Backbone as JSON Lines, residues from 0, in Angstrom:
{"i":0,"aa":"M","n":[6.04,-4.89,9.02],"ca":[5.64,-3.54,8.65],"c":[4.6,-3.62,7.54]}
{"i":1,"aa":"T","n":[3.5,-2.92,7.71],"ca":[2.44,-2.92,6.7],"c":[2.79,-2.01,5.54]}
{"i":2,"aa":"I","n":[2.05,-2.12,4.46],"ca":[2.29,-1.26,3.3],"c":[2.08,0.2,3.69]}
{"i":3,"aa":"G","n":[1.08,0.46,4.52],"ca":[0.82,1.83,4.98],"c":[1.97,2.39,5.79]}
{"i":4,"aa":"E","n":[2.53,1.56,6.66],"ca":[3.68,1.99,7.46],"c":[4.89,2.27,6.58]}
{"i":5,"aa":"K","n":[5.07,1.45,5.55],"ca":[6.18,1.66,4.62],"c":[6.0,2.97,3.85]}
{"i":6,"aa":"I","n":[4.77,3.22,3.41],"ca":[4.49,4.46,2.68],"c":[4.76,5.66,3.57]}
{"i":7,"aa":"K","n":[4.29,5.59,4.82],"ca":[4.5,6.69,5.75],"c":[5.99,6.94,5.99]}
{"i":8,"aa":"A","n":[6.75,5.86,6.21],"ca":[8.18,5.99,6.46],"c":[8.89,6.62,5.27]}
{"i":9,"aa":"M","n":[8.55,6.19,4.07],"ca":[9.19,6.74,2.87],"c":[8.79,8.2,2.67]}
{"i":10,"aa":"R","n":[7.52,8.5,2.93],"ca":[7.04,9.88,2.79],"c":[7.78,10.8,3.76]}
{"i":11,"aa":"E","n":[7.89,10.34,5.02],"ca":[8.58,11.14,6.03],"c":[10.07,11.27,5.72]}
{"i":12,"aa":"Q","n":[10.67,10.22,5.18],"ca":[12.09,10.26,4.8],"c":[12.33,11.34,3.75]}
{"i":13,"aa":"K","n":[11.35,11.51,2.87],"ca":[11.46,12.53,1.82],"c":[10.95,13.88,2.3]}
{"i":14,"aa":"Q","n":[10.62,13.96,3.59],"ca":[10.12,15.19,4.2],"c":[8.93,15.76,3.43]}
{"i":15,"aa":"M","n":[7.99,14.86,3.12],"ca":[6.81,15.21,2.36],"c":[5.59,15.08,3.27]}
{"i":16,"aa":"S","n":[4.67,16.02,3.2],"ca":[3.45,15.93,3.99],"c":[2.45,15.0,3.29]}
{"i":17,"aa":"Q","n":[1.43,14.58,4.01],"ca":[0.39,13.75,3.4],"c":[-0.29,14.53,2.28]}
{"i":18,"aa":"E","n":[-0.49,15.82,2.49],"ca":[-1.13,16.64,1.47],"c":[-0.27,16.73,0.21]}
{"i":19,"aa":"E","n":[1.04,16.88,0.38],"ca":[1.95,16.93,-0.78],"c":[1.92,15.62,-1.55]}
{"i":20,"aa":"L","n":[1.91,14.51,-0.82],"ca":[1.84,13.2,-1.48],"c":[0.52,13.06,-2.22]}
{"i":21,"aa":"A","n":[-0.56,13.46,-1.58],"ca":[-1.88,13.38,-2.21],"c":[-1.92,14.2,-3.5]}
{"i":22,"aa":"L","n":[-1.33,15.38,-3.47],"ca":[-1.3,16.22,-4.68],"c":[-0.49,15.58,-5.79]}
{"i":23,"aa":"K","n":[0.61,14.92,-5.44],"ca":[1.43,14.23,-6.45],"c":[0.69,13.02,-7.02]}
{"i":24,"aa":"V","n":[-0.05,12.32,-6.15],"ca":[-0.81,11.15,-6.61],"c":[-1.95,11.61,-7.51]}
{"i":25,"aa":"G","n":[-2.59,12.71,-7.12],"ca":[-3.63,13.3,-7.96],"c":[-5.01,12.7,-7.82]}
{"i":26,"aa":"K","n":[-5.09,11.45,-7.47],"ca":[-6.39,10.78,-7.38],"c":[-6.8,10.54,-5.94]}
{"i":27,"aa":"A","n":[-6.03,11.05,-5.01],"ca":[-6.28,10.79,-3.6],"c":[-6.11,12.08,-2.81]}
{"i":28,"aa":"G","n":[-6.94,12.24,-1.79],"ca":[-6.81,13.38,-0.9],"c":[-5.94,13.04,0.29]}
{"i":29,"aa":"R","n":[-5.65,14.05,1.11],"ca":[-4.84,13.86,2.3],"c":[-5.46,12.82,3.23]}
{"i":30,"aa":"T","n":[-6.78,12.85,3.38],"ca":[-7.46,11.9,4.25],"c":[-7.27,10.47,3.76]}
{"i":31,"aa":"Y","n":[-7.3,10.29,2.45],"ca":[-7.11,8.96,1.86],"c":[-5.7,8.44,2.18]}
{"i":32,"aa":"I","n":[-4.7,9.31,2.03],"ca":[-3.32,8.93,2.36],"c":[-3.22,8.58,3.84]}
{"i":33,"aa":"Y","n":[-3.84,9.38,4.7],"ca":[-3.85,9.11,6.15],"c":[-4.45,7.72,6.42]}
{"i":34,"aa":"R","n":[-5.55,7.42,5.77],"ca":[-6.24,6.13,5.99],"c":[-5.37,4.96,5.52]}
{"i":35,"aa":"I","n":[-4.66,5.12,4.42],"ca":[-3.76,4.07,3.94],"c":[-2.63,3.86,4.96]}
{"i":36,"aa":"E","n":[-2.0,4.95,5.38],"ca":[-0.87,4.87,6.29],"c":[-1.25,4.27,7.64]}
{"i":37,"aa":"N","n":[-2.48,4.43,8.04],"ca":[-2.93,3.93,9.34],"c":[-3.71,2.62,9.25]}
{"i":38,"aa":"G","n":[-3.67,1.97,8.1],"ca":[-4.29,0.66,7.93],"c":[-5.8,0.68,7.91]}
{"i":39,"aa":"L","n":[-6.39,1.84,7.64],"ca":[-7.85,1.95,7.6],"c":[-8.41,1.78,6.2]}
{"i":40,"aa":"K","n":[-7.53,1.79,5.21],"ca":[-7.93,1.68,3.82],"c":[-6.9,0.88,3.06]}
{"i":41,"aa":"N","n":[-7.36,-0.03,2.23],"ca":[-6.48,-0.78,1.35],"c":[-6.5,-0.13,-0.02]}
{"i":42,"aa":"P","n":[-5.39,0.43,-0.45],"ca":[-5.39,1.11,-1.75],"c":[-5.44,0.12,-2.91]}
{"i":43,"aa":"S","n":[-5.99,0.59,-4.01],"ca":[-6.01,-0.22,-5.22],"c":[-4.6,-0.28,-5.79]}
{"i":44,"aa":"F","n":[-4.37,-1.23,-6.68],"ca":[-3.05,-1.36,-7.3],"c":[-2.66,-0.1,-8.08]}
{"i":45,"aa":"P","n":[-3.59,0.49,-8.86],"ca":[-3.21,1.72,-9.57],"c":[-2.81,2.86,-8.62]}
{"i":46,"aa":"I","n":[-3.48,2.98,-7.48],"ca":[-3.11,4.01,-6.51],"c":[-1.73,3.7,-5.93]}
{"i":47,"aa":"L","n":[-1.46,2.43,-5.64],"ca":[-0.13,2.05,-5.14],"c":[0.95,2.41,-6.15]}
{"i":48,"aa":"E","n":[0.67,2.19,-7.41],"ca":[1.64,2.55,-8.46],"c":[1.89,4.06,-8.46]}
{"i":49,"aa":"E","n":[0.83,4.84,-8.32],"ca":[0.97,6.3,-8.3],"c":[1.73,6.77,-7.07]}
{"i":50,"aa":"I","n":[1.48,6.14,-5.92],"ca":[2.19,6.49,-4.69],"c":[3.67,6.17,-4.85]}
{"i":51,"aa":"A","n":[3.98,5.0,-5.39],"ca":[5.39,4.62,-5.6],"c":[6.08,5.61,-6.54]}
{"i":52,"aa":"K","n":[5.39,6.01,-7.58],"ca":[5.95,6.98,-8.54],"c":[6.17,8.32,-7.83]}
{"i":53,"aa":"A","n":[5.2,8.77,-7.03],"ca":[5.31,10.05,-6.33],"c":[6.45,10.04,-5.31]}
{"i":54,"aa":"L","n":[6.7,8.87,-4.72],"ca":[7.78,8.74,-3.73],"c":[9.11,8.34,-4.37]}
{"i":55,"aa":"D","n":[9.09,8.17,-5.69],"ca":[10.28,7.79,-6.45],"c":[10.89,6.51,-5.9]}
{"i":56,"aa":"C","n":[10.04,5.48,-5.82],"ca":[10.51,4.19,-5.3],"c":[9.9,3.06,-6.1]}
{"i":57,"aa":"E","n":[10.43,1.88,-5.91],"ca":[9.93,0.68,-6.57],"c":[8.72,0.16,-5.81]}
{"i":58,"aa":"L","n":[7.74,-0.35,-6.55],"ca":[6.57,-0.96,-5.94],"c":[6.87,-2.43,-5.71]}
{"i":59,"aa":"E","n":[6.89,-2.83,-4.45],"ca":[7.2,-4.21,-4.09],"c":[5.98,-4.81,-3.4]}
{"i":60,"aa":"I","n":[5.51,-5.93,-3.92],"ca":[4.36,-6.59,-3.33],"c":[4.78,-7.92,-2.75]}
{"i":61,"aa":"N","n":[4.45,-8.13,-1.51],"ca":[4.76,-9.39,-0.85],"c":[3.5,-10.25,-0.85]}
{"i":62,"aa":"F","n":[3.43,-11.17,-1.8],"ca":[2.24,-12.0,-1.92],"c":[2.09,-12.99,-0.78]}
{"i":63,"aa":"K","n":[3.15,-13.23,-0.02],"ca":[3.06,-14.16,1.1],"c":[2.11,-13.65,2.17]}
{"i":64,"aa":"T","n":[1.92,-12.36,2.26],"ca":[1.03,-11.8,3.27],"c":[-0.29,-11.34,2.68]}
{"i":65,"aa":"S","n":[-0.48,-11.58,1.41],"ca":[-1.7,-11.11,0.77],"c":[-2.86,-12.06,0.99]}
{"i":66,"aa":"K","n":[-4.06,-11.54,0.81],"ca":[-5.27,-12.35,0.93],"c":[-5.28,-13.45,-0.12]}
{"i":67,"aa":"I","n":[-4.75,-13.15,-1.31],"ca":[-4.71,-14.15,-2.38],"c":[-3.89,-15.36,-1.94]}
{"i":68,"aa":"H","n":[-2.72,-15.11,-1.36],"ca":[-1.87,-16.2,-0.9],"c":[-2.57,-17.01,0.19]}
{"i":69,"aa":"N","n":[-3.21,-16.33,1.11],"ca":[-3.93,-17.04,2.18],"c":[-5.05,-17.89,1.62]}
{"i":70,"aa":"L","n":[-5.76,-17.38,0.62],"ca":[-6.84,-18.13,0.0],"c":[-6.27,-19.35,-0.73]}
{"i":71,"aa":"Q","n":[-5.16,-19.17,-1.42],"ca":[-4.54,-20.29,-2.13],"c":[-4.13,-21.38,-1.14]}
{"i":72,"aa":"N","n":[-3.59,-21.0,0.0],"ca":[-3.21,-21.98,1.01],"c":[-4.42,-22.74,1.53]}
{"i":73,"aa":"R","n":[-5.52,-22.05,1.75],"ca":[-6.73,-22.73,2.24],"c":[-7.26,-23.7,1.19]}
{"i":74,"aa":"I","n":[-7.19,-23.31,-0.08],"ca":[-7.67,-24.19,-1.15],"c":[-6.77,-25.42,-1.22]}
{"i":75,"aa":"R","n":[-5.46,-25.24,-1.15],"ca":[-4.54,-26.38,-1.18],"c":[-4.79,-27.3,0.01]}
{"i":76,"aa":"H","n":[-5.02,-26.69,1.17],"ca":[-5.25,-27.47,2.38],"c":[-6.51,-28.33,2.24]}
{"i":77,"aa":"K","n":[-7.56,-27.77,1.66],"ca":[-8.81,-28.51,1.46],"c":[-8.6,-29.71,0.55]}
{"i":78,"aa":"H","n":[-7.77,-29.54,-0.48],"ca":[-7.53,-30.61,-1.43],"c":[-6.68,-31.74,-0.83]}
{"i":79,"aa":"K","n":[-5.94,-31.46,0.22],"ca":[-5.12,-32.5,0.85],"c":[-5.94,-33.39,1.75]}
{"i":80,"aa":"K","n":[-7.13,-32.95,2.15],"ca":[-7.96,-33.74,3.07],"c":[-8.59,-34.92,2.39]}
């Protein structure tokens, strides 16, 4: 499940519309929330923090699936050659 899918599931669980979430976040419009939920936009860390606060949930980051982790693996792999 992507971060956008998780946000959408939590938003729907709280029976909140994209517009309501956007208003709570304050720095994002409904379209921005839609794009995050559908994997069309990668939110910044500060926006993720605001979304987590608006949804009253903990912000959990899985670095195993992040670009940083993938880059670190490629760098380690190069050094083993």
